[in-house]
C-alpha positions in Angstrom: 73.2 30.9 -14.3 76.9 31.8 -14.6 78.7 29.4 -17.0 81.5 27.6 -15.1 84.4 25.9 -16.7 88.1 25.0 -16.2 89.9 22.6 -13.9 90.6 23.4 -10.3 94.1 22.8 -8.9 93.7 21.9 -5.3 96.3 23.4 -3.0 97.5 22.7 0.5 95.9 24.7 3.2 97.1 25.2 6.8 95.8 26.8 10.0 97.7 30.0 10.8 95.4 31.3 13.7 93.8 28.9 16.2 90.7 29.9 18.2 91.4 30.9 21.8 89.3 28.7 24.0 85.6 28.6 22.8 86.1 31.8 20.9 86.8 32.6 17.2 89.3 34.1 14.9 87.3 35.8 12.1 87.2 38.4 9.4 90.6 38.3 7.6 91.9 41.4 5.8 95.2 41.3 3.9 97.3 44.3 2.9 100.6 44.5 1.1 102.6 47.7 1.6 104.8 49.3 -1.1 108.0 47.8 0.5 106.3 44.3 -0.2 105.6 43.4 3.4 102.3 41.5 3.7 100.1 41.8 6.8 97.0 40.1 8.0 94.4 41.8 10.2 91.6 39.8 11.8 89.1 39.8 14.7 89.8 38.0 17.9 86.3 37.2 19.1 85.8 35.7 22.6 82.9 33.3 23.1 79.8 35.1 24.5 78.8 34.3 28.0 75.9 32.1 27.1 75.7 31.9 23.3 74.7 35.4 22.0 76.5 38.7 21.6 73.8 40.4 23.5 75.0 38.8 26.7 77.9 41.3 26.8 75.8 44.5 26.5 72.1 43.6 26.3 71.8 45.1 22.8 70.7 43.6 19.6 73.8 41.9 18.2 74.3 39.0 15.7 74.9 35.7 17.5 78.4 35.5 16.0 79.3 39.0 17.0 80.1 39.0 20.7 81.8 41.8 22.5 84.5 42.7 23.3 86.2 42.0 20.0 89.7 43.1 19.2 91.6 43.4 15.9 94.9 41.6 15.8 97.7 41.7 13.1 100.4 39.4 11.9 103.2 39.7 9.3 104.2 37.1 6.7 107.9 36.8 5.9 109.6 35.8 2.7 109.5 32.1 3.6 105.7 32.2 3.9 105.8 32.0 7.8 103.4 34.2 9.9 104.5 36.1 13.0 102.7 35.8 16.3 99.6 38.0 16.6 99.9 41.5 17.8 97.3 44.0 19.1 96.7 47.3 17.4 99.1 50.0 18.8 98.1 52.2 21.7 95.2 54.6 20.9 92.7 52.1 19.5 89.3 51.8 21.2 89.1 48.7 23.5 86.5 47.1 21.2 87.4 46.9 17.4 86.2 44.6 14.6 85.8 44.2 10.9 88.9 45.6 9.4 88.8 47.2 5.9 92.3 48.1 4.7 94.1 49.6 1.7 97.1 51.7 0.7 96.8 55.3 -0.7 98.9 56.8 -3.4 101.5 58.1 -0.9 102.1 54.6 0.4 100.1 55.2 3.6 98.1 52.3 5.0 94.4 53.2 5.8 92.3 51.1 8.2 88.6 51.4 8.8 86.8 49.5 11.5 83.8 49.5 13.8 83.6 49.8 17.5 80.5 49.1 19.7 82.3 50.0 22.9 79.9 52.0 25.1 77.5 52.4 22.2 75.1 50.4 20.2 75.2 47.7 17.5 74.3 48.1 13.9 70.6 47.2 14.3 70.0 49.7 17.2 72.0 52.6 15.7 70.1 55.8 14.8 71.1 59.0 13.2 69.4 61.1 15.9 70.4 58.8 18.8 73.3 56.5 19.7 75.4 55.5 16.8 77.5 52.5 16.0 81.0 54.0 16.1 83.2 54.2 13.0 86.9 54.6 13.4 89.8 55.2 11.0 93.5 54.6 11.5 96.4 55.4 9.2 100.2 55.1 9.2 103.2 53.3 7.8 101.8 49.9 8.9 99.6 48.1 11.5 102.3 48.7 14.2 102.4 52.4 13.6 99.0 54.1 13.4 97.2 57.4 14.1 93.5 57.1 15.1 90.4 59.1 14.5 86.8 58.6 15.5 85.0 59.3 12.2 81.5 58.6 13.4 80.0 62.0 13.1 81.7 62.9 9.9 80.7 59.7 8.1 77.1 59.8 9.4 76.6 63.4 8.3 78.2 62.8 4.9 76.1 59.7 4.1 72.8 60.5 6.0 73.1 57.0 7.7 71.2 55.6 10.6 73.9 52.9 10.8 77.0 52.1 8.8 80.0 49.9 8.8 83.0 49.4 6.5 82.9 46.1 4.7 85.8 43.9 5.7 88.8 42.9 3.7 91.3 44.5 1.4 90.3 47.3 -0.9 91.7 49.2 -3.9 93.2 52.7 -4.4 91.6 54.9 -7.0 93.4 58.1 -8.1 95.6 57.9 -5.0 92.7 57.5 -2.5 91.6 54.3 -0.7 88.2 53.2 -1.7 86.4 52.2 1.5 83.0 50.5 0.8 80.4 51.1 3.6 77.1 49.3 4.1 74.8 52.2 4.9 71.3 51.8 6.4 68.8 54.6 6.2 65.6 53.5 8.0 65.1 49.9 6.9 66.7 50.4 3.5 70.3 49.5 2.9 72.8 50.5 0.2 76.5 50.5 -0.4 78.5 53.8 -0.5 82.2 54.0 -1.3 84.1 56.6 0.8 87.5 57.7 -0.5 90.2 58.4 2.1 93.7 59.9 1.8 95.9 61.1 4.6 93.2 60.5 7.2 90.7 62.7 5.3 87.5 62.1 3.5 88.3 63.3 -0.1 85.1 62.2 -1.9 82.1 59.9 -1.9 80.8 57.7 -4.7 77.1 57.8 -5.5 75.0 55.4 -3.4 74.9 51.9 -4.9 71.5 50.1 -4.5 70.5 46.7 -5.8 67.8 46.2 -8.5 64.2 45.5 -7.7 64.5 46.3 -4.0 67.3 43.9 -3.4 69.4 45.0 -0.4 73.2 44.9 -0.7 75.7 43.9 2.0 79.5 43.3 2.2 81.3 44.6 -0.9 84.8 44.3 -2.3 86.1 47.1 -4.6 88.8 46.6 -7.3 90.1 48.4 -10.4 89.6 46.2 -13.4 90.2 47.1 -17.0 90.1 50.8 -16.2 86.8 50.5 -14.3 86.1 50.6 -10.6 84.2 47.4 -9.9 82.0 46.6 -6.8 81.3 42.9 -6.1 78.4 42.8 -3.6 76.9 40.2 -1.4 73.1 40.2 -1.3 71.7 40.9 2.2 70.1 38.0 4.0 70.5 35.1 6.4 69.5 31.4 6.5 69.4 31.0 2.7 68.0 34.4 1.8 70.6 36.2 -0.3 72.2 33.0 -1.5 72.6 31.9 -5.1 73.4 35.3 -6.6 75.7 38.4 -6.2 75.5 41.9 -7.6 78.3 43.3 -9.7 78.5 47.1 -10.6 81.0 49.2 -12.4 81.8 52.8 -13.2 84.4 55.6 -12.9 84.7 55.4 -9.1 82.2 58.2 -8.4 79.3 57.2 -10.6 78.0 53.7 -11.3 77.7 53.1 -15.1 75.9 49.8 -15.0 75.4 46.6 -13.0 74.1 43.1 -13.2 72.6 40.5 -10.9 74.4 37.2 -11.6 73.5 33.7 -10.4 76.1 31.4 -9.1 76.7 28.9 -6.4 77.2 31.2 -3.4 75.7 31.0 0.1 75.6 34.7 0.8 79.0 35.6 2.3 81.7 38.2 1.9 84.1 37.6 -1.0 87.1 39.3 -2.6 87.7 40.4 -6.1 91.2 41.5 -7.3 90.8 42.7 -10.9 89.3 39.5 -12.6 90.3 37.1 -9.8 87.5 36.1 -7.4 87.6 34.0 -4.3 84.4 32.8 -2.4 82.7 29.8 -0.9 81.4 28.0 -4.0 78.3 26.4 -2.6 74.7 27.5 -2.3 73.7 26.1 1.1 76.8 26.3 3.2 80.0 28.4 3.6 82.2 25.7 2.2 84.1 24.6 -0.9 86.4 27.6 -1.3 87.2 28.4 -4.9 89.7 30.9 -6.5 88.3 31.7 -10.0 88.7 34.1 -12.9 85.7 36.1 -14.1 84.9 37.3 -17.6 84.2 41.0 -17.8 80.5 41.5 -17.2 80.3 44.6 -19.5 81.3 42.3 -22.4 78.4 39.8 -22.0 77.2 37.1 -19.6 79.7 36.3 -16.9 81.8 33.2 -17.2 83.6 31.7 -14.2 86.8 29.9 -14.8 87.8 27.6 -12.0 91.5 28.0 -11.0 92.2 26.7 -7.5 90.1 24.7 -5.1 90.6 25.1 -1.3 89.0 21.7 -0.7 85.6 20.5 0.4 85.8 21.8 3.9 84.3 24.9 5.6 85.2 28.2 4.0 83.8 31.4 5.5 85.0 35.0 5.2 88.1 35.3 3.0 90.5 37.7 1.5 93.3 37.5 -1.1 96.6 39.4 -1.8 97.7 39.2 -5.5 101.4 39.8 -6.0 101.8 38.5 -9.6 103.8 35.4 -9.0 101.8 34.4 -5.9 98.3 34.8 -4.6 97.8 34.4 -0.9 94.4 33.4 0.4 93.3 33.6 4.0 89.9 32.2 5.1 87.8 31.1 8.1 87.5 27.5 8.9 86.7 25.7 12.2 86.7 28.9 14.3 90.2 29.7 13.1 92.0 31.2 10.1 93.7 29.1 7.4 96.0 30.1 4.5 97.0 28.9 1.1 99.6 30.0 -1.5 98.5 29.8 -5.1 100.9 30.3 -8.1 99.5 31.6 -11.3 102.0 29.8 -13.5 100.3 26.5 -12.4 96.9 27.6 -13.7 
């Protein structure tokens, strides 16, 4: 079990995106551009016709993944206020979800996302049949993007039957954006980091698989102490996959080592920025959001230092933007999105 210590400072949280009708606002992804502008991308998910995503297209879809979904974006100003939501600019497919976003060494924003418009969901996708579509977009910001359907290129490069980019912010390594993909081949699942620059695939990391047959899921990638670190959710639902995460590290192309570490975690996405970690700190529910600092796993057993508590309420998918003097956290709560500002000098 991970040793936990420290005192959490509780911060004020506020709703910044309310659900529309019976739908949801989900899957936050934060990106700060070189000119210091901070943007939030998220899914606007309408309520399914009668409770399941399959009611839109008759395919196998997760109950919380109705179609048609659309990615929206907002900008945060210097006073901490968020703009109204905007759609992606013209050229995006009519269905889009699960934004993964980063900035390359040339200052170009890269966005990876999925689209099931006119195709299949993750569970029905096949290499030799219909495929869940994988899109990229890049440009000077979320209001100015060029798009490309990368489905065939990514499936051929990875050998996947199905793949999707894991949501949230991601790091740049040697000038390329490190986009972590969940890749299913048959019934087996692993994580593969695809590097992008200027709208091109420039390299692929070795596949990352869990130990002892454990399947990996949503993953955040960061650069920490000169290493590229992947922080992985374990795959599973309804309790399976809770209580642990998998952490791996290497040079960005090869994984040097990894460890399965036990902690209070329900099985959810999470974000790591160097040693800073945010996640729902509970085993049996997506709740009790915690911003923490991790000790380096290559130096010994992981220790988790509590820094900031987001309160005892629901806390689902989340992301962070670390700007030195301020850490911005956005997370899911009550079918909407909530935000908090955290200040390291108070830790």
